[in-house]
Structures are given as C-alpha cells and as structure tokens.
C-alpha positions as CSV (number, residue, x, y, z in Angstrom):
1,X,64.3,152.2,104.2
2,X,61.3,154.5,104.0
3,X,58.5,154.2,106.4
4,X,55.7,151.8,103.8
5,X,52.4,153.2,106.0
6,X,50.5,155.9,107.7
7,X,48.0,156.9,109.5
8,X,45.0,158.9,107.3
9,X,41.5,159.1,109.9
10,X,43.3,156.6,113.0
11,X,43.7,154.0,110.1
12,X,46.6,152.6,109.3
13,X,47.2,153.2,105.2
14,X,49.9,152.4,102.8
15,X,51.9,153.3,100.5
16,X,54.7,152.4,98.0
17,X,55.5,155.2,95.8
18,X,53.2,159.0,95.0
19,X,49.5,157.5,93.5
20,X,47.4,159.7,92.0
21,X,44.3,161.1,93.2
22,X,41.7,158.4,91.9
23,X,44.1,155.5,93.2
24,X,44.5,157.6,97.0
25,X,40.6,157.6,97.3
26,X,41.3,153.8,96.2
27,X,43.8,153.3,98.8
28,X,42.0,155.0,101.2
29,X,38.3,153.3,101.0
30,X,40.0,149.4,99.9
31,X,43.4,149.5,101.8
32,X,42.8,151.5,104.5
33,X,42.5,149.6,107.7
34,X,43.1,145.9,106.5
35,X,45.1,144.0,108.1
36,X,47.8,143.6,106.2
37,X,47.9,148.2,106.1
38,X,47.0,147.4,109.9
39,X,49.6,144.6,111.1
40,X,52.9,146.5,108.9
41,X,51.8,149.5,110.6
42,X,52.3,147.5,113.7
43,X,55.5,147.0,112.8
44,X,57.1,149.7,111.6
45,X,56.0,151.7,114.6
46,X,56.8,148.4,117.3
47,X,60.8,149.6,115.0
48,X,60.6,153.2,115.0
49,X,60.6,152.6,119.1
50,X,63.1,150.1,118.9
51,X,60.9,147.6,119.7
52,X,61.7,145.4,116.6
53,X,64.1,143.4,116.5
54,X,65.3,140.2,114.0
55,X,66.6,137.3,115.7
56,X,69.4,135.1,113.2
57,X,67.9,132.3,113.9
58,X,65.3,130.6,115.6
59,X,64.0,127.3,118.3
60,X,65.4,124.2,116.6
61,X,68.4,126.2,115.1
62,X,71.6,124.6,115.5
63,X,75.2,126.2,117.1
64,X,78.1,125.1,116.6
65,X,80.6,126.5,119.4
66,X,84.5,126.1,119.5
67,X,85.1,124.6,122.5
68,X,87.9,126.9,124.6
69,X,91.1,125.3,124.6
70,X,90.0,122.3,122.9
71,X,90.4,121.9,118.4
72,X,86.2,120.3,118.5
73,X,84.0,122.1,117.6
74,X,80.1,120.8,119.4
75,X,76.6,120.7,118.0
76,X,73.7,122.5,119.9
77,X,70.7,122.8,119.5
78,X,68.9,125.5,120.4
79,X,65.1,125.1,121.6
80,X,64.7,128.9,123.7
81,X,65.5,132.0,122.5
82,X,65.2,135.0,125.3
83,X,66.4,139.1,125.1
84,X,66.1,140.9,128.4
85,X,65.5,144.4,129.3
86,X,68.5,145.4,127.6
87,X,68.0,143.8,124.8
88,X,70.8,140.5,125.6
89,X,70.1,137.4,123.9
90,X,71.1,134.6,125.5
91,X,70.5,131.1,124.4
92,X,69.4,127.8,125.0
93,X,69.2,123.9,124.8
94,X,66.4,121.5,125.6
95,X,68.0,120.9,128.8
96,X,67.5,124.1,129.3
97,X,70.9,124.6,129.5
98,X,73.0,127.7,128.7
99,X,74.6,127.6,125.3
100,X,75.7,131.8,124.9
101,X,74.5,134.8,124.5
102,X,74.6,137.3,122.1
103,X,78.4,138.8,122.9
104,X,79.0,135.1,122.2
105,X,78.0,135.0,118.2
106,X,80.6,135.0,116.2
107,X,83.0,134.7,119.1
108,X,83.0,130.8,120.1
109,X,79.2,130.1,119.2
110,X,78.7,130.3,115.3
111,X,75.1,130.3,112.8
112,X,77.2,128.0,111.0
113,X,79.7,125.5,110.1
114,X,82.1,126.6,108.4
115,X,82.1,130.5,110.0
116,X,83.6,127.6,113.2
117,X,86.5,126.4,111.2
118,X,86.9,129.1,110.0
119,X,87.0,130.4,113.1
120,X,88.9,126.8,114.8
121,X,92.1,128.1,112.2
122,X,92.6,131.1,112.4
123,X,93.2,130.1,116.3
124,X,95.3,127.6,115.5
125,X,96.8,130.4,113.4
126,X,95.2,129.8,109.8
127,X,96.7,126.1,109.4
128,X,94.0,123.7,108.1
129,X,91.3,121.2,109.7
C-alpha cells in the first residue's frame, strides 16, 4: 500500500488521493499535525525503517501444540510475547515457560485447533482424528 502521510512544513499530513488546491488548504490548516496524522505518520515511518511488526496473536490468546512423538494436541495460553534483536518471536505461558519461537509456529505450534488437527493428521499419513 502506498504511504498515506507526508510531511509539510515539519507537520505530518495525510492524503488518500490528489485533492484540489481548496481541499489541500483545508487539509493543511485543519488536519496537519493532528493526533491522527501524527500517529499514522509514526506508524508509516516505523514500517519504512523496518521497525514495525504485526503479530498474529496477543497475550491471552491460546495456541495449540502438537506434541512430538505423540498423537496429542495441548492448549497453551500465551501470557507474554518477546521479540529479540533479530526479530525472533518467543511465546511464553503464565508460568514463564517458553511455549514456542516464531520458527515453530505452523510446524508444531498452531494458532487454531483446526490447523493443529490438520498437521497431526498429515503426520499420521492423512488419516482422520
């Protein structure tokens, strides 16, 4: 998606299409520097600089773990999400135990029960539950 904000006279502004000079005057006087334009500009700046990440879950969400060497799926509630300097995401439960790293999501840890069941079925050679 194209950037929605730009800086004019040091103030963040936003525009979604090319406006007429009359509309731009209104935007410059009413919208420039507003909290909305400032926040959107900060997000877009962070995205351009590689500092913005959108995580697929949040603390309080459940993940579904397929236990290695078994036919079991366990549910773990995520209480903390850590991101290290290499952008590696680690999920922790309410006891502080590491549940998963970003590498295991989609392999042994899943965001939905349906995904976990499908992975377990694939391990069994495509048979049902």
